[in-house]
N, C-alpha and C positions, 0 to 999 in steps of 0.2 A: 532434477525435480522442477526447477524453474527454467522457463524458456530464456533464450539469449536476450530477447526483447525485454523481458521482465527484469533481469539482472541489470542490463544496461540502463533501463529507465530509472531504476532505483539508484544506481551509481551516479547517474547524471543529475538527478533531482533530490538526492538525499537531504539537501539543505532545507527543503520545505518542512522537514520533520526534526532535524537535528541542527544545533548551532555549529557544531564541529563535525567534520567528516568522520563517519564510522568505518568507511572503507575507501581505500585508495586504488585498488585494482579490481578487476572483474572477479577474480577468485575470492578476494576478501568480501566483496559484496554478496556473492553467492553464499559463502559461509555464514555471513551475518544474517541473511534472510532465513537460512536453515535454522540457525541458533535461536532466532526470535520467533520461529514458527509462523512466518508471514504466510498469508493465504492469497490465492487467486480465485476470484469469483467471476461469473459470466455477465452480471448485470448490476445496475444500481439497486434494484430490488434486493438482490442477494447481498450487496454491501449493507443495506439497511438491516436486513435480517441478521447478518453476522454481528454488526455493531450492537444491535439490541440484545442479542444473545450474550454478548460479552459484557453487558452491563452499562453501555453508554446510553445516555438519555439524548435521543435525537428527535424527540417529539417536537413538532413545530418547525423543524428544518425542512426546507424545500429540497428537491432532488439536486438542484444546482448547488445549494449550500453543502449538501452531503458530498457531492463530487469535489468540492473545494476543501474538504477537511484535510488537514496536514497528514493524516494517516493513510489517505487514499491516493493511490497513484493510478491515473488512467493510462491504459496501454493502447497502442495504436490498433490492435486487433479488436478493440471494443470490450476487452475484459478489464478487470480492476485488481490491482495488488493492494492488499491491506497490510500495513506494518504497524504493529502496536509498539509504542515507545516504552 
């Protein structure tokens, strides 16, 4: 369900969202993403739409500030992984 880049990015950068690691291996990271129903979207506009639909107040935030939210992981292919804590 998640690309290799997606899982590896989360595994490498999970500390931006969690104080302690939630996954030690690729398989654990993939399972964690599946369990918390993380989503991948194609653009920052879609990130905004998703966050608003999930009830987060992002009014007044710039696109750069949204990109820097701890729940948002920017992927090399230009897509974004959103992991809700």
